[in-house]
C-alpha positions as CSV (number, residue, x, y, z in Angstrom):
1,M,-22.9,49.5,13.2
2,S,-19.6,47.7,14.7
3,D,-19.9,49.8,18.1
4,E,-23.7,48.6,19.0
5,T,-25.2,45.5,19.8
6,V,-27.6,43.9,17.5
7,I,-31.0,42.4,18.2
8,Y,-33.2,40.9,15.3
9,G,-35.6,38.6,15.0
10,R,-39.7,39.7,16.0
11,N,-39.1,37.5,19.4
12,A,-36.1,39.3,20.6
13,V,-37.0,42.6,19.6
14,L,-40.2,42.4,21.3
15,E,-38.8,41.1,24.3
16,A,-36.1,43.5,24.7
17,L,-39.1,46.5,24.0
18,R,-41.1,44.7,26.8
19,S,-37.8,44.7,29.3
20,G,-37.3,48.2,29.2
21,R,-33.7,48.0,27.2
22,E,-32.7,51.2,25.6
23,I,-32.8,51.0,21.9
24,E,-31.6,53.3,20.1
25,K,-33.1,52.8,16.8
26,I,-35.5,49.6,15.3
27,Y,-35.4,48.8,11.3
28,V,-38.3,47.6,10.1
29,E,-39.6,46.5,6.4
30,K,-42.0,48.6,5.0
31,P,-45.5,48.3,5.9
32,P,-47.9,46.5,5.7
33,Y,-47.3,45.4,9.5
34,T,-49.0,41.8,10.3
35,G,-48.7,39.5,13.5
36,S,-46.1,40.1,16.1
37,M,-44.8,43.2,14.1
38,I,-48.0,45.1,15.3
39,P,-47.1,44.9,18.8
40,I,-43.5,46.0,17.7
41,I,-44.6,49.1,16.1
42,N,-46.6,50.2,19.1
43,L,-44.2,49.9,21.6
44,A,-41.5,51.1,19.6
45,K,-43.7,54.3,19.1
46,K,-44.8,54.5,22.6
47,R,-41.0,54.3,23.8
48,R,-40.4,57.0,20.9
49,I,-37.8,55.0,19.5
50,L,-36.7,56.1,16.4
51,L,-38.1,53.6,13.6
52,S,-36.4,53.2,10.1
53,E,-38.1,51.6,7.2
54,C,-35.8,49.5,4.8
55,D,-35.6,47.1,2.5
56,H,-35.3,43.2,2.9
57,R,-31.4,43.1,1.9
58,K,-30.5,46.2,4.1
59,L,-31.9,44.2,7.1
60,S,-30.1,41.1,5.9
61,E,-26.9,43.1,6.2
62,L,-27.7,44.7,9.6
63,S,-28.2,41.7,11.0
64,G,-24.9,39.7,9.4
65,G,-27.1,37.4,7.7
66,G,-29.4,36.4,10.2
67,V,-32.9,35.5,10.1
68,H,-34.4,39.1,10.8
69,Q,-37.8,38.1,10.2
70,G,-38.3,41.8,9.0
71,V,-37.0,43.7,11.9
72,V,-33.3,44.9,13.4
73,A,-32.9,47.0,16.6
74,S,-29.6,48.5,17.4
75,C,-28.4,49.8,20.9
76,A,-24.7,50.5,22.3
77,A,-23.6,47.8,24.2
78,V,-22.4,50.6,26.8
79,S,-21.9,54.3,26.7
80,Y,-18.5,55.2,26.6
81,V,-16.9,57.7,29.0
82,E,-13.8,60.3,29.0
83,V,-10.6,59.4,30.1
84,E,-11.0,62.2,32.8
85,D,-14.1,60.2,34.1
86,I,-11.3,56.9,34.6
87,L,-9.0,59.5,36.4
88,K,-11.7,60.8,38.6
89,R,-12.8,57.1,39.5
90,A,-9.0,56.7,40.6
91,E,-9.4,60.1,42.4
92,D,-12.6,58.9,44.7
93,K,-11.1,55.6,45.5
94,G,-8.0,57.3,46.9
95,E,-5.9,54.9,44.7
96,A,-3.0,55.7,42.3
97,P,-4.3,55.5,38.8
98,F,-4.4,52.3,37.2
99,L,-4.8,52.2,33.4
100,V,-5.0,49.8,30.7
101,V,-4.6,51.0,26.9
102,C,-5.4,48.8,24.5
103,E,-3.7,50.0,20.7
104,S,-5.6,48.5,17.8
105,I,-7.2,45.3,19.4
106,Q,-9.3,43.8,16.7
107,D,-10.8,40.6,18.3
108,P,-13.7,41.0,20.3
109,H,-12.8,38.1,22.0
110,N,-9.5,39.3,22.9
111,L,-11.0,42.7,24.4
112,G,-13.6,41.1,26.1
113,A,-11.1,38.9,27.8
114,I,-8.8,41.9,28.7
115,L,-11.9,43.9,30.2
116,R,-12.8,40.9,32.4
117,T,-9.4,40.6,33.6
118,A,-9.4,44.2,34.0
119,E,-12.4,44.5,36.5
120,C,-10.8,41.5,38.5
121,A,-7.2,42.8,38.6
122,G,-8.6,46.5,40.0
123,V,-7.8,48.5,36.9
124,H,-10.0,52.1,36.8
125,G,-10.6,51.8,33.5
126,V,-9.7,50.7,29.9
127,I,-9.0,53.0,26.9
128,I,-9.2,51.8,23.5
129,S,-8.3,53.3,19.9
130,K,-10.5,54.3,17.6
131,H,-9.2,53.4,15.0
132,S,-8.4,49.4,13.0
133,A,-9.6,48.4,16.3
134,V,-13.1,46.6,17.8
135,G,-15.4,48.8,19.6
136,L,-17.9,47.7,22.7
137,T,-19.8,45.5,20.7
138,D,-22.3,42.4,21.8
139,V,-19.7,39.8,21.1
140,V,-17.3,41.8,23.5
141,A,-20.1,42.4,26.0
142,K,-20.8,38.7,26.1
143,T,-17.2,37.4,26.5
144,A,-16.6,40.5,29.3
145,A,-19.0,38.3,31.2
146,G,-20.5,41.3,32.8
147,A,-17.4,43.3,33.4
148,L,-18.7,46.1,31.0
149,E,-21.4,47.0,34.1
150,Y,-18.2,48.1,36.3
151,V,-15.1,48.7,34.2
152,P,-15.8,52.4,32.5
153,V,-14.1,52.3,28.9
154,A,-13.2,55.5,26.6
155,K,-12.0,55.8,23.5
156,V,-9.4,58.0,22.2
157,S,-8.5,58.6,18.4
158,S,-4.5,59.0,18.9
159,V,-2.7,56.1,21.5
160,A,0.4,58.4,21.1
161,K,-1.1,61.5,22.1
162,L,-2.8,60.1,24.9
163,V,0.6,58.6,26.3
164,D,1.9,62.2,26.2
165,D,-1.2,63.4,28.1
166,L,-0.7,60.5,30.7
167,K,2.9,61.5,31.3
168,K,2.2,65.3,31.7
169,R,-0.4,64.2,34.5
170,G,2.6,62.1,36.3
171,I,1.2,58.5,35.3
172,W,3.8,56.3,34.3
173,T,3.5,54.5,30.7
174,A,4.5,51.1,29.8
175,C,3.8,49.3,26.6
176,A,4.4,45.3,26.3
177,D,7.0,44.4,23.3
178,M,9.1,41.6,22.9
179,D,12.2,43.4,23.4
180,G,11.4,45.0,26.5
181,T,12.8,44.7,29.9
182,S,10.8,41.7,32.1
183,I,8.1,42.7,34.0
184,Y,9.4,40.8,37.1
185,Q,12.3,43.5,36.7
186,T,10.2,46.3,36.4
187,D,8.7,48.4,39.5
188,L,5.1,48.8,38.1
189,K,3.5,50.3,41.3
190,G,2.3,53.7,41.4
191,P,0.1,55.9,38.7
192,L,0.5,53.1,36.0
193,A,-1.1,53.0,32.1
194,L,-0.2,49.2,30.5
195,I,-0.2,49.9,26.8
196,I,-1.2,46.4,25.0
197,G,-0.7,46.3,21.5
198,G,-2.7,44.8,18.2
199,E,-2.5,41.2,17.7
200,H,-1.5,41.9,14.3
201,E,1.3,44.5,14.5
202,G,1.3,45.0,18.3
203,I,2.9,48.5,19.6
204,T,3.2,51.1,17.1
205,R,6.8,52.6,16.8
206,L,5.0,55.9,17.7
207,V,3.8,54.9,21.0
208,K,6.3,52.8,21.8
209,E,9.0,55.7,21.6
210,R,6.5,57.7,23.4
211,C,6.5,55.3,26.5
212,D,8.3,55.5,29.7
213,F,9.7,52.0,29.7
214,V,8.9,48.6,27.3
215,V,8.3,45.5,29.2
216,S,8.4,42.1,28.0
217,L,7.1,38.6,29.5
218,P,10.0,35.9,29.8
219,M,9.3,33.4,27.2
220,K,10.7,29.5,28.1
221,G,9.3,27.4,25.6
222,H,9.7,27.3,21.6
223,V,6.6,29.7,21.1
224,T,7.9,33.4,21.2
225,S,4.5,35.0,21.8
226,L,1.2,35.2,23.8
227,N,-2.6,35.8,22.9
228,A,-2.8,39.5,23.3
229,S,-5.7,38.9,26.1
230,V,-3.5,36.3,28.1
231,A,-0.5,38.7,27.5
232,A,-2.5,41.4,29.1
233,G,-3.7,39.4,31.9
234,I,-0.5,38.6,33.0
235,L,0.8,42.1,33.3
236,M,-2.3,43.3,34.9
237,Y,-1.7,40.9,37.8
238,E,2.1,41.4,38.3
239,A,1.3,45.4,38.2
240,A,-1.8,44.3,40.9
241,H,0.6,42.1,42.8
242,Q,3.1,44.8,43.2
243,R,0.5,47.0,44.1
244,D,-0.5,45.4,46.8
245,L,3.0,44.9,48.4
């Protein structure tokens, strides 16, 4: 359930049902049902939400060890879009595509912060990798602080293939790496996709070799690297600044 928002506890699930929130599935302990479980079951059936009976151990696993009181509900934080949808969004605005691609970002707080900055910087959409990466979890949604309502997110199985496809469409691809050219000496105007590497390994060799150019941030202190979301934010705003000139 890594790509889903998880709600657990009788009051939380009942309020989610009453509010009309889109819920994909509700996991419940086997009957008999008593107390507030009765309206939960009735509302779920009325809304035709799939009910799945499971044991206490499974519910504890789904809730991450939280106090679930015999019920856990799951729903996607938001729906993913296709890369085509993001490009169409730029076209509809009459703007050159401005994309951010996250390769293997694993920390949900980093991804959420990147999404929040992307929305503020005018990015048309964010693309994330399917493998070894966090999806649109509830933590990501909370960290993004509402940005997921405005920034479309696509998911791809291969960032290297995505880079090839974007280049064929005339979109420049720039990955961030320590041995690159300073962003302040790089032309970031026009159709652009910024590729941000994961927290642990950075940009993979395969992706780096395919990008049009490699950019870096000048490091003037003793520390030689920045947090992924901080680096992404600086890159996005430098590109936004150049696009506005």
